[in-house]
Biopython code that builds the backbone (N, CA, C, O; Angstrom):
import numpy as np
from Bio.PDB.StructureBuilder import StructureBuilder

atoms = [
    (1, "UNK", "N", (11.427, 3.808, 15.017)),
    (1, "UNK", "CA", (11.662, 4.475, 13.732)),
    (1, "UNK", "C", (11.478, 3.499, 12.577)),
    (1, "UNK", "O", (10.864, 3.828, 11.563)),
    (2, "UNK", "N", (12.017, 2.297, 12.744)),
    (2, "UNK", "CA", (11.914, 1.285, 11.693)),
    (2, "UNK", "C", (10.460, 0.856, 11.484)),
    (2, "UNK", "O", (10.020, 0.656, 10.352)),
    (3, "UNK", "N", (9.722, 0.718, 12.590)),
    (3, "UNK", "CA", (8.319, 0.301, 12.489)),
    (3, "UNK", "C", (7.492, 1.319, 11.714)),
    (3, "UNK", "O", (6.539, 0.957, 11.024)),
    (4, "UNK", "N", (7.858, 2.598, 11.830)),
    (4, "UNK", "CA", (7.140, 3.650, 11.115)),
    (4, "UNK", "C", (7.314, 3.468, 9.609)),
    (4, "UNK", "O", (6.357, 3.611, 8.848)),
    (5, "UNK", "N", (8.528, 3.157, 9.184)),
    (5, "UNK", "CA", (8.792, 2.936, 7.765)),
    (5, "UNK", "C", (8.049, 1.716, 7.250)),
    (5, "UNK", "O", (7.544, 1.716, 6.127)),
    (6, "UNK", "N", (7.984, 0.679, 8.068)),
    (6, "UNK", "CA", (7.265, -0.545, 7.683)),
    (6, "UNK", "C", (5.778, -0.246, 7.527)),
    (6, "UNK", "O", (5.141, -0.713, 6.583)),
    (7, "UNK", "N", (5.230, 0.530, 8.453)),
    (7, "UNK", "CA", (3.806, 0.873, 8.397)),
    (7, "UNK", "C", (3.497, 1.686, 7.146)),
    (7, "UNK", "O", (2.487, 1.452, 6.483)),
    (8, "UNK", "N", (4.371, 2.647, 6.823)),
    (8, "UNK", "CA", (4.185, 3.466, 5.621)),
    (8, "UNK", "C", (4.296, 2.598, 4.371)),
    (8, "UNK", "O", (3.538, 2.783, 3.418)),
    (9, "UNK", "N", (5.227, 1.663, 4.367)),
    (9, "UNK", "CA", (5.397, 0.760, 3.227)),
    (9, "UNK", "C", (4.159, -0.090, 3.004)),
    (9, "UNK", "O", (3.707, -0.249, 1.870)),
    (10, "UNK", "N", (3.612, -0.634, 4.075)),
    (10, "UNK", "CA", (2.401, -1.460, 3.979)),
    (10, "UNK", "C", (1.229, -0.609, 3.483)),
    (10, "UNK", "O", (0.419, -1.068, 2.677)),
    (11, "UNK", "N", (1.144, 0.621, 3.967)),
    (11, "UNK", "CA", (0.066, 1.520, 3.558)),
    (11, "UNK", "C", (0.152, 1.819, 2.062)),
    (11, "UNK", "O", (-0.861, 1.797, 1.363)),
    (12, "UNK", "N", (1.360, 2.097, 1.573)),
    (12, "UNK", "CA", (1.547, 2.377, 0.150)),
    (12, "UNK", "C", (1.229, 1.157, -0.698)),
    (12, "UNK", "O", (0.579, 1.276, -1.737)),
    (13, "UNK", "N", (1.682, -0.018, -0.267)),
    (13, "UNK", "CA", (1.430, -1.250, -1.011)),
    (13, "UNK", "C", (-0.061, -1.544, -1.087)),
    (13, "UNK", "O", (-0.573, -1.909, -2.145)),
    (14, "UNK", "N", (-0.757, -1.385, 0.033)),
    (14, "UNK", "CA", (-2.201, -1.642, 0.047)),
    (14, "UNK", "C", (-2.938, -0.636, -0.834)),
    (14, "UNK", "O", (-3.919, -0.980, -1.493)),
    (15, "UNK", "N", (-2.460, 0.606, -0.842)),
    (15, "UNK", "CA", (-3.079, 1.639, -1.664)),
    (15, "UNK", "C", (-2.900, 1.321, -3.147)),
    (15, "UNK", "O", (-3.852, 1.412, -3.923)),
    (16, "UNK", "N", (-1.687, 0.949, -3.538)),
    (16, "UNK", "CA", (-1.404, 0.592, -4.929)),
    (16, "UNK", "C", (-2.189, -0.654, -5.330)),
    (16, "UNK", "O", (-2.715, -0.727, -6.441)),
    (17, "UNK", "N", (-2.267, -1.632, -4.431)),
    (17, "UNK", "CA", (-2.968, -2.883, -4.729)),
    (17, "UNK", "C", (-4.458, -2.646, -4.923)),
    (17, "UNK", "O", (-5.064, -3.193, -5.845)),
    (18, "UNK", "N", (-5.052, -1.826, -4.049)),
    (18, "UNK", "CA", (-6.485, -1.522, -4.173)),
    (18, "UNK", "C", (-6.744, -0.723, -5.451)),
    (18, "UNK", "O", (-7.760, -0.924, -6.117)),
    (19, "UNK", "N", (-5.834, 0.171, -5.786)),
    (19, "UNK", "CA", (-5.965, 0.952, -7.014)),
    (19, "UNK", "C", (-5.857, 0.057, -8.240)),
    (19, "UNK", "O", (-6.588, 0.242, -9.213)),
    (20, "UNK", "N", (-4.946, -0.913, -8.196)),
    (20, "UNK", "CA", (-4.767, -1.843, -9.309)),
    (20, "UNK", "C", (-6.013, -2.705, -9.493)),
    (20, "UNK", "O", (-6.444, -2.950, -10.619)),
    (21, "UNK", "N", (-6.585, -3.160, -8.389)),
    (21, "UNK", "CA", (-7.814, -3.963, -8.461)),
    (21, "UNK", "C", (-8.959, -3.125, -9.028)),
    (21, "UNK", "O", (-9.795, -3.628, -9.779)),
    (22, "UNK", "N", (-8.989, -1.842, -8.661)),
    (22, "UNK", "CA", (-10.050, -0.950, -9.124)),
    (22, "UNK", "C", (-9.963, -0.746, -10.638)),
    (22, "UNK", "O", (-10.976, -0.804, -11.335)),
    (23, "UNK", "N", (-8.760, -0.511, -11.140)),
    (23, "UNK", "CA", (-8.592, -0.272, -12.576)),
    (23, "UNK", "C", (-8.723, -1.559, -13.381)),
    (23, "UNK", "O", (-9.112, -1.531, -14.549)),
    (24, "UNK", "N", (-8.397, -2.692, -12.750)),
    (24, "UNK", "CA", (-8.429, -3.982, -13.450)),
    (24, "UNK", "C", (-9.859, -4.428, -13.732)),
    (24, "UNK", "O", (-10.114, -5.093, -14.736)),
    (25, "UNK", "N", (-10.790, -4.070, -12.857)),
    (25, "UNK", "CA", (-12.170, -4.514, -13.016)),
    (25, "UNK", "C", (-12.911, -3.688, -14.067)),
    (25, "UNK", "O", (-14.090, -3.932, -14.326)),
]
sb = StructureBuilder()
sb.init_structure("model")
sb.init_model(0)
sb.init_chain("A")
sb.init_seg("    ")
for serial, (resi, resn, name, xyz) in enumerate(atoms, 1):
    if name == "N":
        sb.init_residue(resn, " ", resi, " ")
    sb.init_atom(name, np.array(xyz, "f"), 0.0, 1.0, " ", f" {name:<3s}", serial, name[0])
structure = sb.get_structure()
């Protein structure tokens, strides 16, 4: 159960980070 939350957290962080890089350029 805990690993699922960690995976979702990493997915959200990577999504936000890629979006930030996209808008920054």
